C-alpha positions as CSV (number, residue, x, y, z in Angstrom):
1,M,-2.4,73.4,-27.7
2,K,1.1,73.1,-29.2
3,T,3.7,71.8,-26.9
4,T,7.4,72.4,-27.4
5,R,9.7,69.5,-27.0
6,D,13.1,69.7,-25.3
7,I,14.8,70.5,-28.6
8,H,18.2,71.1,-26.9
9,D,18.5,67.6,-25.5
10,L,16.8,66.1,-28.5
11,V,19.3,67.6,-31.0
12,G,22.2,66.9,-28.7
13,G,21.2,63.3,-28.2
14,L,20.6,62.7,-31.9
15,F,24.0,64.3,-32.7
16,M,25.7,62.0,-30.2
17,T,23.9,59.0,-31.7
18,A,25.0,60.0,-35.2
19,V,28.6,60.5,-34.2
20,G,28.6,57.2,-32.3
21,L,27.1,55.3,-35.2
22,F,29.6,56.8,-37.6
23,F,32.6,55.7,-35.5
24,A,31.1,52.3,-34.7
25,L,30.3,51.4,-38.3
26,Y,33.4,53.0,-39.8
27,G,35.6,51.1,-37.3
28,Q,33.8,47.8,-38.0
29,Q,34.3,48.2,-41.8
30,H,37.9,49.5,-41.9
31,Y,39.7,48.0,-39.0
32,D,40.3,44.6,-37.5
33,F,38.2,44.2,-34.4
34,G,40.0,41.4,-32.7
35,S,38.6,40.0,-29.4
36,S,38.5,41.0,-25.8
37,A,41.6,39.1,-25.0
38,R,43.5,40.3,-28.1
39,M,42.1,43.7,-29.1
40,G,42.6,44.9,-32.7
41,P,43.0,48.5,-33.8
42,G,39.2,48.7,-34.3
43,Y,38.2,47.5,-30.9
44,F,38.3,50.8,-29.0
45,P,36.7,53.0,-31.6
46,V,33.9,50.5,-32.2
47,M,33.2,50.0,-28.5
48,L,33.4,53.7,-27.9
49,G,31.1,54.4,-30.9
50,W,28.4,52.0,-29.7
51,T,28.7,53.4,-26.2
52,L,28.2,56.9,-27.5
53,T,25.2,55.7,-29.6
54,V,23.5,54.3,-26.5
55,L,24.2,57.3,-24.4
56,G,22.9,59.6,-27.2
57,L,19.7,57.6,-27.3
58,L,19.4,57.8,-23.5
59,V,19.5,61.6,-23.9
60,A,17.3,61.9,-27.0
61,V,14.4,59.5,-26.2
62,P,13.3,61.1,-22.9
63,A,13.6,64.6,-24.5
64,W,10.9,63.7,-27.0
65,W,8.3,63.7,-24.2
66,R,9.8,66.4,-22.1
67,R,9.0,70.1,-22.5
68,G,11.8,72.5,-23.0
69,G,12.7,76.0,-24.1
70,P,14.2,77.2,-27.4
71,I,17.9,76.7,-28.2
72,T,20.0,79.7,-27.5
73,V,23.5,79.7,-28.9
74,Q,26.1,81.3,-26.6
75,W,28.3,82.8,-29.3
76,S,30.8,84.2,-26.8
77,N,31.4,80.7,-25.2
78,L,31.7,79.2,-28.7
79,F,34.3,81.8,-29.8
80,W,36.5,81.4,-26.7
81,C,36.3,77.6,-26.9
82,V,37.4,77.5,-30.6
83,L,40.1,80.1,-29.9
84,S,41.4,77.9,-27.1
85,L,41.7,74.9,-29.4
86,V,43.5,76.9,-32.1
87,A,45.8,78.4,-29.4
88,F,46.6,74.9,-28.1
89,A,47.3,73.6,-31.6
90,L,49.6,76.6,-32.4
91,A,51.4,76.6,-29.0
92,L,52.0,72.8,-28.6
93,R,55.3,72.6,-30.4
94,T,56.7,75.9,-29.0
95,L,55.4,75.8,-25.4
96,G,55.1,72.1,-24.8
97,V,52.1,70.2,-23.4
98,V,52.1,71.6,-19.9
99,L,52.1,75.3,-20.9
100,A,50.0,74.9,-24.0
101,S,47.2,73.1,-22.1
102,F,47.4,75.6,-19.3
103,V,47.0,78.5,-21.8
104,A,44.2,76.8,-23.7
105,A,42.3,76.2,-20.5
106,L,42.8,79.8,-19.4
107,I,41.5,81.1,-22.8
108,S,38.5,78.8,-22.7
109,L,37.6,80.1,-19.2
110,M,37.5,83.8,-20.3
111,P,33.7,84.0,-20.4
112,S,33.4,82.4,-17.0
113,A,32.6,84.3,-13.8
114,M,35.2,82.4,-11.7
115,R,37.7,84.2,-9.5
116,L,41.2,84.4,-10.9
117,R,42.5,82.0,-8.2
118,T,39.9,79.4,-9.1
119,R,40.7,79.8,-12.8
120,L,44.4,79.3,-12.3
121,T,43.7,76.2,-10.2
122,V,41.4,74.7,-12.9
123,C,44.1,75.4,-15.5
124,A,46.8,73.8,-13.4
125,V,44.6,70.7,-12.9
126,V,43.9,70.5,-16.7
127,A,47.6,70.8,-17.5
128,L,48.4,68.1,-15.0
129,L,45.8,65.7,-16.3
130,T,46.7,66.4,-19.9
131,T,50.3,65.6,-19.1
132,L,49.5,62.5,-17.2
133,I,47.2,61.1,-19.9
134,F,48.9,61.9,-23.1
135,P,52.8,62.0,-22.8
136,I,53.0,59.8,-19.7
137,G,50.0,57.4,-19.8
138,L,49.7,57.0,-23.6
139,Q,53.4,57.6,-24.2
140,M,52.8,60.0,-27.0
141,I,56.0,61.7,-28.2
142,L,55.2,65.3,-27.3
143,P,57.5,68.0,-25.7
144,L,56.5,68.6,-22.1
145,W,58.2,72.1,-21.8
146,P,59.6,74.6,-24.2
147,W,63.2,73.6,-23.3
148,S,62.5,69.9,-23.9
149,L,62.3,70.2,-27.7
C-alpha cells in the first residue's frame, strides 16, 4: 500500500531550510559577524538564517512521517498577493507609507470572505504597524503621507 507523505509541509519546510541556509552561509562569507556585544553587519542575517533553517527542519522532518493530501495552488490568492506587492512598490513614493501599505493590504485581502469593516480594520492595523516599524522604529527615510514628499 502506497502512503502519501505530507508534501505540502515537506516542500515548505525544505524551502524554508534552503532559504535559511543561503542567508546564513552568504552572511558568514561576505559580512563581518562581530560579537553579541558588538554586532557586525552580518550578525542579524546569519542568526536569522540559522533560525529559519532550524524552523524549516522542524516543519519538514515531522512531515516525512505524516500523511497529507496533494498540493493545490490557489492561483487567485497568488495573483492578488503579487499584485498587492507591485501596488505597494509603485505607490510608495506617491502615496507614502501609510496609504501605500493600506492599499496593498486591501488588495491582498480581495479573495478573502471577510466583511468590509473587518478588512478596513485589518488594513488600518497593517498600515499602523508598517509605519511604526519602518519609518519610526528603523528610522528609514520614507515619506509617511503624499504631502510629506
